[in-house]
C-alpha positions as CSV (number, residue, x, y, z in Angstrom):
1,M,-12.2,-11.8,15.6
2,A,-15.9,-11.3,16.6
3,D,-15.4,-10.9,20.4
4,P,-11.7,-10.6,21.3
5,I,-10.6,-10.6,24.9
6,G,-7.2,-10.3,26.7
7,G,-4.2,-9.3,24.6
8,M,-6.2,-9.1,21.4
9,W,-8.8,-6.7,23.0
10,L,-5.9,-4.5,24.1
11,A,-4.3,-4.6,20.7
12,L,-7.5,-3.6,18.9
13,K,-8.7,-1.1,21.5
14,Y,-5.4,0.9,21.5
15,D,-4.1,0.1,18.0
16,A,-1.2,-1.7,19.7
17,E,-0.9,-5.1,18.0
18,P,2.7,-6.3,17.7
19,F,4.1,-6.0,14.2
20,G,4.4,-9.8,13.9
21,G,1.0,-10.4,15.6
22,L,0.2,-12.1,18.9
23,A,1.2,-15.6,19.6
24,V,-2.1,-16.4,21.2
25,K,-5.4,-14.7,20.3
26,S,-8.3,-15.2,22.7
27,Q,-12.0,-14.7,22.0
28,L,-15.4,-15.5,23.5
29,G,-17.6,-18.2,22.0
30,S,-20.1,-20.9,22.9
31,R,-17.6,-23.3,24.4
32,R,-14.0,-23.8,25.3
33,A,-11.9,-24.6,22.2
34,S,-8.4,-24.2,20.8
35,S,-7.1,-24.0,17.2
36,H,-3.5,-23.8,16.1
37,H,-2.3,-22.0,13.0
38,N,1.1,-21.4,11.5
39,L,1.9,-18.2,13.3
40,Y,-0.5,-18.2,16.2
41,S,-3.2,-20.1,18.1
42,I,-6.8,-19.1,18.8
43,E,-8.2,-19.8,22.2
44,T,-12.0,-19.6,22.6
45,Y,-13.6,-19.2,26.1
46,P,-17.2,-19.4,27.2
47,E,-19.1,-16.2,28.1
48,N,-18.5,-16.6,31.9
49,M,-14.8,-15.8,31.2
50,R,-15.5,-12.3,29.8
51,P,-13.4,-9.6,31.5
52,A,-14.7,-6.3,32.5
53,D,-14.5,-3.7,29.8
54,T,-11.4,-2.1,31.1
55,A,-7.7,-2.1,30.2
56,A,-6.8,-3.5,33.6
57,A,-9.2,-6.4,33.4
58,H,-8.1,-7.4,29.9
59,L,-4.4,-7.0,30.9
60,Q,-5.1,-9.3,33.9
61,F,-6.6,-11.9,31.5
62,H,-3.5,-11.6,29.3
63,L,-1.2,-12.1,32.2
64,R,-3.2,-15.0,33.5
65,H,-4.1,-17.0,30.4
66,E,-1.7,-16.0,27.6
67,P,2.0,-15.7,27.1
68,T,3.0,-12.1,28.0
69,S,3.8,-10.0,25.0
70,L,6.2,-7.3,26.0
71,E,5.8,-5.6,22.6
72,L,2.0,-5.4,23.2
73,L,2.6,-4.0,26.7
74,A,5.1,-1.5,25.5
75,R,2.6,-0.2,22.8
76,V,-0.3,-0.1,25.2
77,F,1.6,1.7,27.9
78,A,2.9,4.2,25.4
79,K,-0.7,4.9,24.3
80,I,-2.5,5.3,27.6
81,G,0.3,6.0,30.1
82,P,0.7,4.8,33.7
83,S,-2.5,6.0,35.3
84,F,-4.5,2.8,34.9
85,V,-1.7,0.6,36.3
86,Q,-1.2,3.0,39.2
87,E,-4.9,3.0,39.9
88,W,-5.0,-0.8,39.7
89,I,-2.2,-1.3,42.2
90,N,-3.6,1.3,44.5
91,N,-6.9,-0.6,44.5
92,A,-5.4,-4.1,44.7
93,P,-2.1,-3.7,46.6
94,T,-1.8,-7.4,47.3
95,G,-3.1,-8.7,44.0
96,Q,-0.6,-10.7,42.1
97,Y,-1.6,-9.5,38.6
98,A,-1.6,-5.8,39.7
99,R,1.9,-6.3,41.1
100,R,3.1,-8.1,38.0
101,A,1.6,-5.4,35.8
102,S,3.4,-2.7,37.9
103,F,6.7,-4.5,37.6
104,L,6.3,-5.0,33.8
105,Y,5.3,-1.3,33.4
106,E,8.5,-0.2,34.9
107,F,10.5,-2.9,33.0
108,V,9.4,-1.9,29.5
109,T,9.0,1.9,30.0
110,G,11.9,2.6,32.3
111,Q,9.6,4.9,34.3
112,T,8.6,4.4,37.9
113,L,5.2,4.0,39.6
114,L,4.5,4.6,43.3
115,P,4.1,1.4,45.3
116,P,1.2,1.7,47.9
117,V,2.3,1.5,51.5
118,D,0.1,-1.5,52.1
119,L,1.5,-3.5,49.2
120,G,1.9,-7.2,50.1
121,G,1.3,-10.8,49.1
122,N,3.5,-13.7,48.3
123,Y,6.3,-13.3,45.7
124,V,5.0,-14.1,42.2
125,S,7.0,-14.6,39.0
126,A,6.8,-11.7,36.5
127,L,6.3,-14.1,33.6
128,D,4.5,-17.4,33.7
129,A,7.0,-20.1,32.8
130,S,4.2,-22.4,31.7
131,F,3.5,-20.0,28.8
132,Q,7.0,-18.8,27.7
133,V,10.7,-19.1,28.2
134,T,11.9,-17.4,31.3
135,A,15.2,-17.1,33.3
136,S,16.4,-20.4,34.8
137,P,15.3,-20.9,38.4
138,D,18.8,-20.2,39.9
139,K,19.0,-17.0,37.9
140,M,15.8,-15.4,39.2
141,S,15.9,-12.6,41.8
142,N,13.2,-11.2,44.2
143,V,12.2,-7.6,43.7
144,S,10.8,-6.4,47.1
145,R,9.4,-3.2,45.5
146,W,6.6,-5.2,44.0
147,R,7.1,-8.6,45.7
148,V,7.7,-10.0,42.2
149,R,10.2,-12.6,41.2
150,D,12.3,-11.2,38.4
151,N,12.5,-14.0,35.8
152,M,12.9,-11.8,32.7
153,P,15.2,-13.4,30.1
154,G,16.8,-10.0,29.1
155,N,16.6,-6.3,29.8
156,R,14.2,-3.7,28.7
157,F,16.3,-3.0,25.6
158,F,16.3,-6.6,24.4
159,C,14.2,-9.3,26.0
160,P,13.5,-12.3,23.7
161,F,9.9,-13.6,23.6
162,I,9.6,-17.4,23.1
163,P,6.1,-18.6,23.6
164,L,5.8,-22.3,24.4
165,S,4.0,-24.8,22.1
166,S,4.3,-28.5,21.5
167,Q,6.3,-27.7,18.3
168,L,8.6,-25.3,20.1
169,K,9.2,-27.8,22.9
170,T,10.1,-30.6,20.5
171,A,12.5,-28.3,18.6
172,A,14.2,-27.1,21.7
173,E,14.6,-30.6,23.0
174,M,16.6,-31.7,20.0
175,D,19.7,-33.4,21.4
176,V,22.6,-32.2,19.3
177,S,25.1,-34.0,21.4
178,A,23.3,-37.3,21.0
179,G,23.1,-36.8,17.2
180,Y,26.8,-36.2,17.0
181,G,27.3,-39.2,19.3
182,E,25.5,-41.5,16.8
183,L,28.0,-40.3,14.1
184,V,30.9,-41.2,16.5
185,Q,29.5,-44.7,17.0
186,E,29.1,-45.3,13.3
187,F,32.4,-43.7,12.1
188,G,34.6,-43.4,15.1
189,E,36.3,-40.5,16.8
190,S,39.4,-40.6,14.6
191,M,37.5,-40.4,11.4
192,L,35.4,-37.4,12.6
193,A,38.5,-35.7,14.0
194,R,40.0,-36.0,10.5
195,A,36.8,-34.4,9.2
196,A,37.0,-31.5,11.6
197,V,39.4,-29.3,9.5
198,W,37.5,-30.1,6.3
199,L,34.1,-29.2,7.9
200,T,35.5,-26.0,9.3
201,N,36.6,-25.0,5.8
202,R,33.3,-26.0,4.3
203,E,31.4,-23.9,6.9
204,S,33.6,-20.9,6.1
205,K,33.1,-21.2,2.3
206,A,29.4,-21.8,2.6
207,S,29.1,-18.7,4.9
208,F,30.6,-16.6,2.2
209,T,28.5,-18.2,-0.5
210,I,25.4,-17.0,1.4
211,E,26.7,-13.5,1.0
212,G,27.6,-14.0,-2.7
213,E,31.4,-14.0,-2.1
214,E,32.3,-17.7,-2.6
215,H,35.4,-16.8,-4.7
216,Q,37.1,-14.8,-1.9
217,L,39.7,-17.5,-1.1
218,D,41.8,-15.4,1.3
219,R,38.8,-14.3,3.2
220,I,37.4,-17.8,3.3
221,Q,40.7,-19.1,4.8
222,R,40.8,-16.2,7.3
223,F,37.2,-17.0,8.5
224,S,38.1,-20.7,8.7
225,H,40.9,-19.7,11.1
226,V,38.5,-17.7,13.2
227,L,36.1,-20.6,13.4
228,A,38.9,-23.0,14.4
229,T,40.4,-20.7,17.0
230,R,37.6,-18.6,18.4
231,T,34.5,-20.8,18.6
232,G,33.6,-21.4,22.2
233,H,36.7,-19.7,23.6
234,G,36.9,-16.5,25.6
235,A,33.9,-14.4,26.3
236,V,30.8,-14.5,24.1
237,P,31.6,-11.7,21.6
238,L,28.8,-9.2,22.5
239,T,30.8,-6.2,23.8
240,D,32.4,-3.5,21.8
241,T,35.9,-4.6,22.6
242,D,35.3,-8.3,21.9
243,L,33.4,-7.6,18.7
244,A,36.0,-5.2,17.4
245,D,38.7,-7.9,17.9
246,L,36.5,-10.6,16.2
247,Q,35.5,-8.3,13.3
248,R,39.2,-7.3,12.7
249,N,40.1,-11.0,12.5
250,I,37.3,-11.7,10.1
251,L,37.8,-8.8,7.8
252,G,41.6,-8.6,7.9
253,D,43.8,-5.6,7.1
254,V,42.6,-5.0,3.5
255,T,39.3,-3.4,4.2
256,I,37.6,0.0,3.8
257,T,36.2,-0.3,7.3
258,E,37.7,2.5,9.4
259,H,36.1,1.7,12.7
260,F,36.0,-1.8,14.2
261,G,33.4,-2.7,16.8
262,L,29.9,-1.3,17.4
263,R,28.7,0.9,14.6
264,L,28.1,4.6,15.1
265,S,25.9,5.0,12.1
266,P,22.5,3.8,10.7
267,V,22.4,0.6,8.7
268,F,19.9,-1.2,6.6
269,V,19.8,-4.5,4.7
270,G,18.8,-3.8,1.1
271,E,19.9,-3.2,-2.4
272,Y,20.2,-0.6,-5.2
273,T,17.9,-0.9,-8.2
274,M,18.9,-0.3,-11.8
275,R,17.7,3.2,-11.3
276,Y,20.1,3.7,-8.3
277,E,17.2,3.8,-5.9
278,N,17.5,2.2,-2.4
279,V,15.3,-0.7,-1.5
280,V,15.2,-1.4,2.2
281,H,14.5,-5.0,3.2
282,Y,15.3,-4.5,6.9
283,L,16.1,-1.4,8.9
284,A,18.4,-2.1,12.0
285,P,18.0,-0.4,15.3
286,P,19.6,3.1,15.9
287,A,23.3,3.0,16.7
288,H,22.8,4.5,20.1
289,D,20.6,1.5,21.1
290,V,23.0,-1.2,20.0
291,A,25.2,-1.5,23.1
292,D,22.1,-1.8,25.4
293,M,20.5,-4.3,23.1
294,L,23.6,-6.5,23.0
295,G,23.6,-6.2,26.8
296,G,20.1,-7.6,26.8
297,L,21.3,-10.5,24.6
298,K,24.1,-11.2,27.0
299,I,21.7,-11.2,29.9
300,F,19.5,-13.7,28.0
301,L,22.5,-16.0,27.7
302,D,23.5,-15.5,31.3
303,R,19.9,-16.0,32.7
304,T,18.9,-19.0,30.6
305,E,22.1,-20.9,31.3
306,G,21.4,-24.7,31.5
307,Q,18.4,-24.5,29.2
308,S,18.1,-25.8,25.6
309,P,21.4,-25.2,23.6
310,V,19.3,-25.2,20.4
311,M,17.0,-22.5,21.8
312,R,19.9,-20.4,23.2
313,S,22.0,-20.6,20.0
314,A,19.0,-19.6,17.9
315,V,18.3,-16.5,20.0
316,A,22.0,-15.6,20.1
317,A,22.5,-15.9,16.4
318,F,19.3,-14.4,15.1
319,G,19.2,-11.8,17.8
320,F,22.6,-10.6,16.8
321,V,21.7,-10.3,13.1
322,Y,18.5,-8.3,13.9
323,I,20.5,-6.0,16.1
324,H,23.1,-5.7,13.3
325,P,25.7,-4.1,15.5
326,L,28.6,-3.9,13.0
327,S,29.2,-1.9,9.9
328,D,30.4,-5.0,8.1
329,G,30.6,-8.7,9.0
330,N,27.2,-9.2,10.7
331,G,26.2,-12.2,8.7
332,R,29.4,-14.1,9.4
333,V,29.3,-13.4,13.2
334,H,25.6,-14.4,13.2
335,R,26.4,-17.8,11.8
336,F,29.6,-18.1,13.9
337,L,27.4,-17.7,17.1
338,I,25.4,-20.8,16.3
339,N,28.5,-23.0,16.7
340,D,29.9,-20.8,19.4
341,V,26.9,-21.2,21.8
342,L,26.5,-24.9,21.0
343,R,30.1,-25.5,22.0
344,R,29.9,-23.4,25.2
345,D,26.8,-25.4,26.2
346,G,28.6,-28.7,25.6
347,A,26.4,-29.7,22.7
348,I,29.3,-30.2,20.4
349,P,32.9,-31.1,21.3
350,D,36.0,-29.0,20.9
351,Q,37.4,-28.8,17.4
352,I,34.1,-29.7,15.8
353,I,32.3,-27.2,13.6
354,L,28.8,-28.0,12.4
355,P,28.5,-26.9,8.7
356,I,25.2,-25.1,9.3
357,S,25.9,-22.7,6.5
358,A,26.2,-25.6,4.1
359,T,22.8,-26.7,5.1
360,I,21.4,-23.2,4.5
361,I,22.7,-23.3,0.9
362,G,22.2,-27.0,0.3
363,D,19.4,-26.5,-2.2
364,P,17.0,-23.7,-3.3
365,T,14.4,-24.8,-0.8
366,S,16.9,-24.6,2.2
367,R,18.0,-21.2,1.1
368,R,14.5,-20.0,0.8
369,N,13.6,-21.3,4.2
370,Y,16.5,-19.4,5.7
371,D,15.4,-16.2,3.9
372,Q,11.9,-16.7,5.1
373,I,12.9,-17.1,8.7
374,L,14.7,-13.8,8.5
375,D,11.6,-12.3,7.0
376,R,9.5,-13.3,10.0
377,V,10.8,-10.1,11.6
378,S,11.9,-7.9,8.7
379,K,8.7,-8.0,6.6
380,P,6.2,-7.1,9.3
381,L,8.6,-4.4,10.5
382,M,9.0,-2.9,7.1
383,R,5.2,-3.0,6.4
384,Q,4.7,-0.7,9.4
385,I,7.7,1.7,9.0
386,T,8.4,2.0,5.3
387,D,6.5,5.2,5.0
388,H,8.8,6.7,7.7
389,V,12.1,5.7,6.0
390,S,13.6,8.1,3.5
391,F,17.0,9.0,2.0
392,D,18.1,12.6,2.2
393,R,19.7,14.4,-0.7
394,D,23.0,14.9,1.0
395,M,25.2,12.3,2.7
396,K,26.2,12.6,6.3
397,T,29.5,11.3,7.6
398,Y,29.2,9.5,11.0
399,P,31.9,9.1,13.7
400,D,32.7,5.6,12.4
401,G,33.5,7.0,9.0
402,I,30.4,5.6,7.4
403,K,28.6,8.0,4.9
404,S,24.8,7.6,4.8
405,N,21.8,9.6,3.9
406,L,19.3,7.2,5.6
407,D,16.7,8.9,7.7
408,F,14.1,7.2,9.9
409,S,11.7,9.8,11.3
410,T,9.9,7.7,14.0
411,P,12.3,5.2,15.7
412,D,10.0,4.9,18.7
413,L,7.5,3.2,16.4
414,A,9.8,0.3,15.8
415,K,11.6,0.0,19.1
416,P,9.2,-2.5,20.7
417,A,9.4,-4.7,17.6
418,W,13.2,-4.6,17.8
419,R,13.4,-5.2,21.5
420,Y,10.8,-8.0,22.1
421,I,11.1,-10.3,19.1
422,N,9.3,-13.6,19.0
423,F,12.0,-16.1,18.4
424,A,9.9,-19.3,18.5
425,P,10.0,-19.7,14.7
426,H,13.8,-19.3,14.7
427,V,14.2,-22.0,17.3
428,I,12.0,-24.3,15.3
429,Y,13.9,-23.5,12.1
430,L,17.4,-23.9,13.7
431,S,16.4,-27.3,15.2
432,A,15.4,-28.6,11.8
433,A,18.5,-27.2,10.2
434,L,20.8,-28.7,12.8
435,E,19.1,-32.1,12.4
436,M,19.7,-31.9,8.6
437,T,23.3,-30.9,9.2
438,I,24.1,-33.8,11.5
439,K,22.0,-36.6,10.0
440,H,22.6,-35.8,6.3
441,H,25.4,-33.4,5.5
442,M,27.9,-34.5,8.2
443,K,27.0,-38.2,7.7
444,E,27.4,-37.9,3.9
445,E,30.8,-36.3,4.4
446,A,31.8,-38.9,7.0
447,I,30.8,-41.6,4.5
448,Y,32.9,-39.9,1.8
449,L,35.9,-39.5,4.0
450,R,35.7,-43.2,5.1
451,S,35.5,-44.2,1.5
452,H,38.4,-42.0,0.5
453,H,40.4,-43.4,3.4
454,N,39.7,-47.0,2.3
455,A,40.4,-46.1,-1.3
456,R,43.8,-44.6,-0.4
457,Q,44.7,-47.7,1.6
458,A,43.6,-50.0,-1.3
459,L,45.7,-48.0,-3.7
460,K,48.8,-48.1,-1.5
461,E,48.4,-51.9,-1.2
462,L,48.8,-52.1,-5.0
463,V,51.6,-49.5,-5.3
464,E,53.6,-47.4,-2.8
465,M,53.2,-43.6,-3.2
466,P,52.8,-40.4,-1.1
467,D,49.4,-39.4,0.2
468,M,49.3,-36.4,-2.1
469,D,49.8,-38.6,-5.2
470,A,47.2,-41.1,-4.0
471,D,44.7,-38.3,-3.5
472,R,45.4,-37.0,-7.0
473,I,44.8,-40.3,-8.6
474,I,41.6,-40.9,-6.5
475,R,40.2,-37.5,-7.5
476,S,41.0,-38.1,-11.2
477,L,39.4,-41.5,-11.4
478,R,36.3,-40.4,-9.5
479,D,35.9,-37.6,-12.0
480,T,36.2,-40.0,-15.0
481,H,34.0,-42.7,-13.5
482,F,37.0,-44.9,-12.6
483,I,38.3,-44.9,-16.2
484,P,41.9,-43.5,-16.2
485,S,42.3,-40.6,-18.5
486,G,45.2,-40.2,-20.8
487,K,46.4,-37.2,-18.7
488,I,46.6,-39.2,-15.5
489,Q,48.3,-42.1,-17.2
490,K,51.0,-39.7,-18.5
491,E,51.5,-38.3,-15.0
492,Y,52.2,-41.7,-13.6
493,P,54.0,-43.8,-16.2
494,M,55.2,-46.3,-13.6
495,I,51.7,-47.5,-13.0
496,E,51.3,-48.1,-16.7
497,K,54.6,-49.9,-16.8
498,F,53.4,-52.4,-14.2
499,R,50.0,-52.6,-15.8
500,L,48.1,-51.6,-12.6
501,W,45.5,-49.2,-13.9
502,N,42.7,-51.9,-14.2
503,A,43.4,-53.2,-10.7
504,I,43.5,-49.6,-9.3
505,S,40.3,-48.7,-11.0
506,E,38.5,-51.8,-9.6
507,A,39.9,-51.2,-6.1
508,L,38.7,-47.6,-6.0
509,R,35.3,-48.4,-7.5
510,R,34.9,-51.0,-4.8
511,S,36.0,-48.6,-2.0
512,F,33.4,-46.0,-3.0
513,S,30.6,-48.4,-3.5
514,E,30.8,-50.1,-0.1
């Protein structure tokens, strides 16, 4: 940018740009203009908007005209320390931006400034709700120290950043409950209730398919039971105790995992090459930060209560997988949380599981989209820290029994990126995936189940038989394009005796074509 101001000026001046970039980049130009790009927008202002050439002036512009990037602030504060903020508040003890900057400095650094004795002014929100998602109004609290209204949607260890845009607002406003209601109107409660068990099993199998373990039948059935019994019940599993219990139920007794609950060892997502070399696709936060980060995620869910279920479920699910708090099972809990939060928020009724994992693996494009949304955080992170990640010659055994030789020499470099993730792309992604799940996958399955039900009834009108036998015949004739095979005819000689195969074939063909 030729003449950056605000957040971009700070980023360039102090080499502090967020790993994933800024959501809004401001610059000076001949006239006021806006342009929107895939990952960010550019705001152009006339010359009379130029801030003074100081950190405080450009930070004030950032707070006033742009969504507040906590990652940017954390990196700037780490580079230049507290003196400029302290001087600013001393010189402007009633200024709203000086007070907001002082509050935010203490929030992201954990260090304290000295409020001036003549500090005053009306209470002002720490974050501007017109630019980004903040705490719900009834969850805010006044901080008399700075006369600031604390509307932070998290804690200093994990505070999701969701800048608002027309695309984000449309995605967050997606009405999952209304979409499901349309299915109820078309197919009826009883038909969808019969589909519930099947959809739960499908979600479980698809979740394992994502991890390349689609043939693990016992594990698939165990996860189905977890989905059916744990979704939306009890506390949101974000504490050590609750996660240990959930992880134990998911993994079962036959596992090499020695320690359930929060990991006590480093972890990365990656692979081994043919030369037995480690390739790191994503490095998770240090184990000693995990509990505090999950605490921030819990605060987010507490303080955004009543807001968009789609937005909240996206942050819960993707926030969890980026924190990666378990030694095993993170992916399944990540996808479990989508349905869990949606049900807690009343977006889907009890007993219904949306087969979101089936949407993810529905076709190569859908799977690629899922991988790309995970890469929104992992790729920029790894570009910046790869040179600081290495593998020692000797393995170290950690308190949770995990052996690892992973070494990350500069964790402070990555902490702001882990703590203040931009989740706007994830909300947009999940909204589209949920719409696909409800309007296509669930509808297709409901159509199939209705057709199967009608076929079973039509078959039983021709010849009495148990449901199990009826389903066996239906499956066989569908597989052979409604032409009875020699094998199925031998299995049911009485049908051949009464010369019913032609009538059965025609009845089933008609049931599945309606």
